[in-house]
C-alpha positions in Angstrom: -8.6 137.7 -29.6 -8.7 134.2 -28.1 -11.9 132.2 -28.5 -12.6 128.5 -27.6 -15.3 126.4 -29.2 -16.9 124.4 -26.5 -20.2 122.5 -26.4 -21.3 124.1 -29.7 -20.6 127.6 -28.3 -17.9 130.2 -28.9 -16.5 131.6 -25.7 -14.1 134.5 -25.4 -11.4 133.9 -22.9 -8.1 135.3 -21.6 -5.3 133.1 -20.1 -2.8 135.3 -18.3 0.6 133.7 -17.6 2.5 134.2 -14.3 4.8 137.2 -14.3 7.0 136.0 -11.5 10.1 133.8 -11.6 8.5 131.8 -8.8 5.4 130.6 -10.5 2.6 129.0 -8.4 1.1 125.7 -9.5 -2.4 127.3 -9.0 -4.6 128.6 -11.8 -7.2 131.2 -10.7 -10.4 130.7 -12.7 -12.9 133.6 -12.7 -16.6 133.3 -13.4 -18.5 136.6 -13.6 -22.1 137.4 -12.8 -25.2 138.4 -14.7 -25.0 141.5 -17.0 -21.2 141.5 -16.6 -18.2 140.1 -18.4 -14.6 138.9 -17.8 -13.7 142.6 -17.7 -15.2 142.8 -14.2 -12.2 140.8 -12.8 -9.5 142.5 -14.9 -8.4 144.9 -12.1 -7.3 141.9 -10.1 -5.2 140.1 -12.8 -1.9 142.2 -12.8 -1.4 141.7 -9.1 -2.2 138.0 -9.1 0.1 137.3 -12.1 2.9 139.3 -10.5 2.6 136.9 -7.5 3.0 133.9 -9.8 -0.5 132.8 -10.4 -1.9 131.9 -13.8 -5.4 133.5 -14.3 -8.2 132.4 -16.6 -11.1 134.7 -17.3 -13.9 134.2 -19.8 -17.2 135.6 -20.9 -20.1 133.2 -20.2 -22.2 132.2 -23.2 -24.4 135.2 -24.1 -22.3 137.7 -22.2 -19.6 140.1 -23.3 -17.8 138.9 -26.4 -19.3 135.4 -26.2 -22.2 135.5 -28.7 -25.6 134.1 -27.9 -26.9 131.8 -30.6 -30.1 130.5 -29.2 -29.0 127.6 -26.9 -30.7 128.0 -23.6 -28.4 128.6 -20.6 -28.6 126.9 -17.2 -26.2 127.0 -14.3 -25.4 123.4 -15.0 -24.6 124.2 -18.7 -22.3 127.0 -17.6 -20.5 124.7 -15.3 -20.1 122.2 -18.2 -18.8 125.0 -20.4 -16.2 125.8 -17.7 -15.0 122.3 -17.5 -14.7 122.1 -21.3 -12.8 125.4 -21.4 -10.4 124.1 -18.7 -9.9 120.9 -20.7 -9.2 122.9 -23.9 -6.4 124.6 -22.1 -5.0 121.5 -20.5 -5.9 122.6 -17.0 -6.8 119.5 -15.0 -5.7 120.3 -11.5 -4.7 123.0 -8.9 -7.6 125.3 -9.8 -9.0 128.0 -7.4 -12.5 129.0 -8.7 -13.7 132.6 -8.1 -17.3 133.3 -8.7 -19.2 136.6 -8.5 -23.0 136.6 -8.0 -24.4 134.2 -10.6 -20.9 132.9 -11.0 -21.0 131.9 -7.3 -23.7 129.4 -8.1 -21.6 127.9 -10.9 -18.4 127.9 -8.7 -20.3 125.9 -6.0 -21.7 123.5 -8.6 -18.2 122.9 -9.9 -16.7 122.3 -6.5 -19.6 120.0 -5.5 -19.4 117.9 -8.6 -15.6 117.7 -8.2 -16.0 116.5 -4.6 -18.4 113.8 -5.7 -16.3 112.6 -8.6 -13.1 112.8 -6.6 -11.3 114.4 -9.5 -9.8 117.0 -7.2 -9.4 119.6 -9.9 -10.5 122.4 -7.6 -8.3 123.3 -4.6 -10.4 126.2 -3.1 -13.5 128.3 -3.7 -13.8 132.1 -3.5 -17.4 133.5 -3.7 -18.0 137.2 -4.1 -21.6 138.2 -3.4 -22.9 134.7 -4.3 -26.5 134.2 -5.2 -28.2 131.4 -3.2 -31.0 129.9 -5.4 -34.5 130.3 -3.8 -38.1 131.1 -4.7 -37.5 134.8 -3.8 -34.5 135.0 -6.0 -36.4 133.4 -8.9 -39.1 136.0 -8.6 -36.6 138.8 -8.9 -35.0 137.5 -12.1 -38.4 136.6 -13.6 -39.3 140.3 -13.3 -36.1 141.2 -15.1 -36.9 138.9 -17.9 -40.2 140.8 -18.5 -38.4 144.2 -18.4 -35.7 143.2 -21.0 -38.1 141.4 -23.3 -40.3 144.5 -23.4 -37.7 147.3 -23.4 -34.2 145.8 -23.9 -31.2 146.5 -21.6 -31.6 150.3 -21.3 -33.9 150.3 -18.3 -31.5 148.1 -16.3 -28.5 150.1 -17.5 -30.2 153.3 -16.2 -30.9 151.9 -12.7 -28.6 149.1 -11.7 -25.3 151.0 -11.7 -26.5 153.2 -8.8 -29.2 150.9 -7.2 -26.8 148.0 -6.8 -23.7 149.8 -5.5 -22.8 151.2 -2.1 -22.1 154.6 -0.8 -18.3 154.4 -1.5 -19.0 153.9 -5.2 -18.1 156.5 -7.8 -19.5 157.9 -11.1 -16.6 156.1 -12.9 -17.8 152.7 -11.4 -21.4 153.5 -12.4 -20.3 154.2 -15.9 -18.4 151.0 -16.2 -21.3 148.9 -14.9 -23.6 150.7 -17.4 -21.2 149.7 -20.2 -21.1 146.1 -19.0 -24.9 146.0 -19.0 -25.3 147.6 -22.4 -22.7 145.3 -23.8 -24.8 142.3 -22.9 -27.0 140.7 -25.5 -30.7 141.1 -24.4 -31.4 137.5 -25.4 -28.3 136.3 -23.6 -29.3 138.3 -20.5 -32.8 136.8 -20.5 -31.4 133.3 -20.9 -29.1 133.9 -17.9 -31.9 135.3 -15.8 -33.9 132.1 -16.5 -30.8 130.1 -15.6 -30.6 131.7 -12.2 -34.3 131.5 -11.6 -34.4 127.8 -12.4 -31.1 126.8 -10.8 -31.0 123.9 -8.4 -29.3 124.6 -5.0 -25.6 123.4 -5.2 -24.7 120.5 -2.9 -22.8 122.8 -0.5 -22.5 120.2 2.1 -20.4 118.0 -0.1 -17.7 120.7 -0.5 -14.7 120.4 1.8 -12.1 122.6 0.1 -11.2 126.0 1.7 -13.8 128.7 1.2 -13.6 132.4 1.2 -16.8 134.6 0.9 -16.6 138.3 0.2 -19.8 140.2 0.9 -20.8 143.8 0.5 -22.4 145.4 3.6 -24.7 147.4 1.3 -25.4 144.7 -1.2 -29.1 144.9 -2.0 -28.9 142.3 -4.7 -27.8 139.4 -2.5 -29.3 139.2 1.0 -26.9 138.5 3.8 -29.0 135.6 5.1 -28.4 133.8 1.8 -24.6 134.3 2.2 -24.7 133.0 5.8 -26.7 130.0 4.6 -24.0 129.1 2.1 -21.3 129.7 4.7 -23.0 127.4 7.1 -23.7 124.6 4.6 -20.2 124.3 3.2 -18.4 121.4 4.8 -15.0 123.1 4.6 -12.9 123.1 7.8 -11.3 126.3 6.6 -13.8 129.0 5.7 -13.8 132.7 6.1 -16.4 135.5 5.5 -15.2 139.0 4.9 -17.7 141.9 4.7 -16.8 145.2 2.9 -18.3 148.3 4.5 -19.8 150.9 2.1 -19.8 148.3 -0.7 -22.8 147.0 -2.8 -22.9 144.2 -5.3 -20.1 145.1 -7.7 -17.4 144.4 -5.2 -14.3 144.3 -7.4 -15.1 147.6 -9.0 -16.3 149.3 -5.8 -13.6 148.1 -3.4 -10.8 146.9 -5.7 -7.9 147.3 -3.2 -9.7 145.5 -0.4 -10.8 142.6 -2.6 -7.3 142.3 -4.1 -5.7 142.1 -0.6 -8.3 139.7 0.8 -8.0 137.2 -2.1 -4.2 137.6 -2.2 -3.9 136.7 1.5 -6.3 133.7 1.1 -4.3 132.3 -1.8 -1.0 132.6 0.2 -2.4 130.3 2.8 -3.4 127.5 0.4 
């Protein structure tokens, strides 16, 4: 299995090559959310590679197959890990960053830093149920820290799969989410909860690249007012918000076909 050593951490990643004779210059970079892993995005990869896109997925430090070794996480440190991972693979331009939930914070940080530095590595941003840092958000994740420190991941694995999904979800989706949560290191999860709770608000207003936001109409984890705030603050001249009916917070798993189509159409217009 492929691992990269970046910033004194070992990150599991998968770089999927285009499977089309007409390869796109774009690399689609995926950043998953809390209690998840790169497997969350796996259903999207075959379609995207068949359309000629190169796809890079990875497990954030302390998630999935990326072991947690005691270094504290922050959204800024995750962004730094992403840049180091891209550098390790020689990917310096034409990147579309896709971030889910916590990964949405990191995606916006990357795009904002890219705009300020004028490196122009990132061509567009896709946010799926993005978290917008706020005192209310911090309180939610501080409570999760207390739960996991006391009882491990089992209480969350018993509740989140149903509580955080919409009416169109299925028992198979619930089982997959449960597996993702139980596969997360408790210490890594706590570190990522603190990263979200303590995150600065990304400089949305500095980002001018095209933006797509995908929201779940029944997402109880990410309030719509936070998503609308992000949408308003981005300085992009091309930005689009798509809302999925009957869908909660685990969009790719709950509404795979819709997410695949929406992202595919967005990429074709870049």
